[in-house]
C-alpha positions as CSV (number, residue, x, y, z in Angstrom):
1,M,-42.5,79.0,-2.1
2,A,-45.4,76.7,-2.8
3,F,-44.8,73.5,-4.9
4,K,-47.8,72.6,-6.7
5,S,-49.1,70.2,-9.3
6,S,-52.2,72.3,-10.1
7,S,-55.7,70.8,-10.6
8,S,-57.0,74.5,-11.4
9,K,-58.1,75.5,-14.8
10,Q,-55.0,77.6,-15.6
11,P,-52.5,76.2,-18.2
12,R,-49.9,73.9,-16.9
13,L,-46.4,72.8,-17.9
14,H,-45.2,69.1,-17.4
15,S,-42.0,69.0,-15.7
16,L,-40.6,65.3,-16.3
17,Q,-37.5,63.4,-16.0
18,N,-35.7,63.2,-19.2
19,H,-37.5,60.8,-21.6
20,Q,-34.2,59.6,-23.0
21,R,-33.1,58.2,-19.7
22,T,-33.1,54.4,-19.2
23,K,-32.4,54.4,-15.3
24,P,-35.0,55.1,-12.6
25,P,-35.0,58.8,-11.6
26,T,-32.6,59.8,-9.0
27,M,-31.9,63.0,-7.2
28,S,-28.1,62.8,-7.9
29,S,-28.1,66.2,-9.6
30,T,-29.1,67.8,-6.1
31,S,-27.1,68.3,-3.0
32,P,-27.8,66.2,0.0
33,P,-30.8,67.3,2.1
34,S,-30.3,69.9,4.7
35,T,-29.7,68.9,8.3
36,A,-33.3,70.1,9.2
37,A,-34.7,68.1,6.3
38,S,-32.7,65.0,7.2
39,S,-34.0,65.2,10.8
40,A,-37.7,65.7,9.7
41,T,-40.1,62.8,10.0
42,V,-41.8,61.8,6.7
43,R,-44.6,59.1,6.9
44,F,-47.6,58.1,5.1
45,A,-50.8,59.5,6.1
46,T,-53.5,57.5,8.0
47,E,-57.2,58.1,8.0
48,A,-56.6,60.1,11.2
49,D,-54.6,62.6,9.2
50,V,-57.6,63.4,6.7
51,P,-58.4,66.6,8.6
52,T,-54.7,67.7,8.2
53,I,-54.7,66.8,4.6
54,L,-57.8,68.8,3.8
55,T,-56.5,71.8,5.6
56,L,-53.3,71.7,3.6
57,I,-55.3,71.4,0.4
58,H,-57.3,74.6,1.3
59,E,-54.0,76.4,2.0
60,L,-52.3,75.3,-1.3
61,A,-55.6,76.6,-3.0
62,A,-55.5,79.9,-1.2
63,Y,-52.0,80.3,-2.4
64,E,-53.1,79.7,-6.0
65,H,-55.9,82.0,-5.6
66,A,-58.3,79.0,-6.3
67,S,-60.1,78.4,-3.0
68,A,-63.5,78.3,-4.6
69,S,-62.3,75.3,-6.7
70,V,-61.8,73.0,-3.9
71,L,-64.7,70.4,-3.7
72,A,-62.9,67.9,-1.5
73,T,-64.3,67.0,2.0
74,E,-63.1,64.8,4.7
75,S,-65.6,62.3,3.6
76,S,-64.5,62.2,0.0
77,L,-60.8,62.0,0.9
78,L,-61.6,59.1,3.2
79,T,-63.3,57.3,0.3
80,T,-60.8,58.0,-2.4
81,L,-57.3,58.1,-0.8
82,S,-55.3,55.0,0.2
83,F,-54.1,54.5,3.7
84,P,-51.9,52.0,5.4
85,S,-53.7,49.7,7.9
86,S,-52.8,46.6,10.1
87,S,-54.1,44.4,7.5
88,G,-52.1,46.1,4.6
89,T,-53.0,49.1,2.7
90,K,-56.6,50.4,2.3
91,P,-57.6,50.5,-1.5
92,G,-57.7,54.1,-2.9
93,Y,-56.5,56.0,-5.8
94,A,-53.8,58.1,-4.1
95,R,-51.2,58.0,-1.3
96,T,-50.1,60.9,0.8
97,L,-46.7,61.6,2.4
98,L,-46.6,64.0,5.4
99,I,-43.5,65.7,6.6
100,Y,-42.9,66.9,10.4
101,P,-40.2,69.1,11.6
102,P,-37.9,67.6,14.5
103,P,-39.7,68.2,17.7
104,P,-38.5,71.4,19.6
105,P,-37.3,71.1,23.2
106,P,-40.1,70.3,25.7
107,S,-40.0,73.8,27.1
108,H,-40.9,75.2,23.7
109,S,-43.6,72.7,22.8
110,P,-47.3,73.5,22.9
111,L,-49.2,70.8,24.6
112,R,-52.3,68.8,24.0
113,D,-55.0,68.5,26.5
114,N,-53.2,65.3,27.8
115,D,-49.8,67.1,28.3
116,E,-48.4,65.5,25.0
117,P,-46.4,68.0,22.6
118,L,-48.5,69.0,19.7
119,E,-47.1,67.9,16.2
120,E,-47.5,70.4,13.3
121,C,-47.4,69.1,9.9
122,A,-44.9,71.0,7.6
123,G,-46.2,69.7,4.2
124,L,-47.5,67.0,2.1
125,A,-46.8,65.2,-1.2
126,L,-49.9,63.5,-2.7
127,Y,-49.2,61.0,-5.6
128,F,-50.4,58.2,-7.5
129,H,-48.9,55.6,-9.9
130,N,-49.1,55.9,-13.6
131,Y,-47.8,53.9,-16.7
132,S,-45.7,54.6,-19.6
133,T,-46.7,52.4,-22.8
134,W,-43.4,53.4,-24.7
135,R,-41.2,52.1,-21.7
136,A,-43.8,49.5,-20.5
137,A,-43.0,50.6,-17.0
138,P,-44.8,52.1,-14.1
139,G,-44.1,55.7,-12.7
140,V,-45.3,58.1,-10.2
141,Y,-47.3,61.2,-10.8
142,L,-47.1,63.9,-8.1
143,E,-50.5,65.6,-7.8
144,D,-49.7,67.9,-5.0
145,L,-46.5,69.0,-3.2
146,F,-46.9,71.8,-0.7
147,V,-44.9,73.1,2.1
148,R,-46.3,75.6,4.6
149,P,-44.7,79.1,4.5
150,K,-43.4,79.1,8.0
151,F,-41.4,75.8,7.1
152,R,-40.0,77.0,3.8
153,G,-36.3,77.2,3.1
154,R,-35.4,74.1,5.2
155,G,-35.3,71.5,2.4
156,Y,-38.5,70.0,3.1
157,G,-39.7,70.2,-0.7
158,K,-36.5,68.5,-1.8
159,R,-36.8,65.9,1.1
160,L,-40.3,64.9,-0.2
161,L,-39.2,64.7,-3.8
162,G,-36.4,62.4,-2.7
163,E,-38.8,60.2,-1.0
164,L,-40.9,60.0,-4.1
165,A,-37.9,59.2,-6.3
166,L,-37.3,56.4,-4.0
167,E,-40.9,55.2,-4.4
168,T,-40.5,55.3,-8.2
169,K,-37.5,53.1,-7.9
170,R,-39.3,50.7,-5.6
171,V,-42.0,50.0,-8.1
172,G,-39.7,49.7,-10.9
173,G,-40.6,52.8,-12.3
174,Q,-38.6,55.0,-14.6
175,R,-40.3,58.5,-14.5
176,L,-41.5,60.9,-11.9
177,E,-43.6,63.6,-13.2
178,W,-45.8,66.6,-12.2
179,S,-47.2,69.7,-13.6
180,V,-46.6,73.4,-12.7
181,L,-48.5,76.5,-13.0
182,K,-46.8,78.9,-15.8
183,W,-46.8,81.8,-13.4
184,N,-45.2,79.9,-10.6
185,E,-41.7,81.1,-11.4
186,P,-40.4,80.1,-7.9
187,S,-41.4,76.5,-8.2
188,L,-40.3,76.3,-11.9
189,K,-36.8,77.4,-10.9
190,F,-36.8,75.2,-7.8
191,Y,-37.7,72.1,-9.9
192,G,-35.3,73.0,-12.6
193,G,-32.6,73.1,-10.1
194,L,-33.4,69.6,-9.2
195,G,-32.8,68.2,-12.8
196,A,-36.5,68.3,-14.0
197,R,-37.1,69.7,-17.5
198,R,-40.1,71.5,-18.9
199,M,-42.2,69.5,-21.5
200,E,-42.6,72.4,-23.9
201,G,-43.9,70.3,-26.7
202,W,-46.9,69.1,-24.6
203,V,-50.2,70.6,-24.0
204,A,-52.3,69.6,-20.9
205,M,-55.8,68.5,-21.8
206,R,-58.6,67.7,-19.4
207,V,-62.3,66.9,-19.4
208,D,-64.3,68.1,-16.4
209,D,-67.6,67.2,-14.9
210,L,-68.3,63.9,-16.8
211,K,-71.9,63.4,-17.3
212,G,-73.6,60.7,-19.3
213,G,-70.1,59.7,-20.8
214,R,-69.6,63.2,-22.1
215,G,-67.7,66.1,-20.5
216,T,-68.9,69.5,-20.1
217,R,-67.0,72.7,-20.1
218,G,-66.3,73.8,-16.5
């Protein structure tokens, strides 16, 4: 199963935490993460991870049959994403969480040229902060959530969403939201099982390719 907040041109549904809730979003409606997910490592991506991020973006686009729509490059990701650094956090428009499975026994680990075990990223969650005027509170918008096929079924998607719920509470937010392609029934079912609800009364709107202050149809 691929979990995606799509940026393609297909219709989207908003899956949001209940607007009537007054408490920060929690994952209380879900079961605890699996042992595999609990043992996995989740960390913020650094600038050195940009090639991995771009590869995952392309893999997600391929799943959605939208590879031709990907315009991102390593250079543009370096310029626009935010990364932790020794002096704080590098300014950017979005942050990325990467999840790595527990390391296998040394005898089963592929090695780098320097004899160190290779780490294979299992997936990512790319998000940014937004704002609710009605609540006068910040929130988190999940742009992309993707778990590679070979790592699915281990609870990694749920683990990443749990980390985002914690981030939402950390900033004093009251809403975690994302969009899902209508045809992506596995993801819609997965998210519904976590307590997210479809925003049936909303229609996604977007202007692409802004030129001279006006948008053109893509």
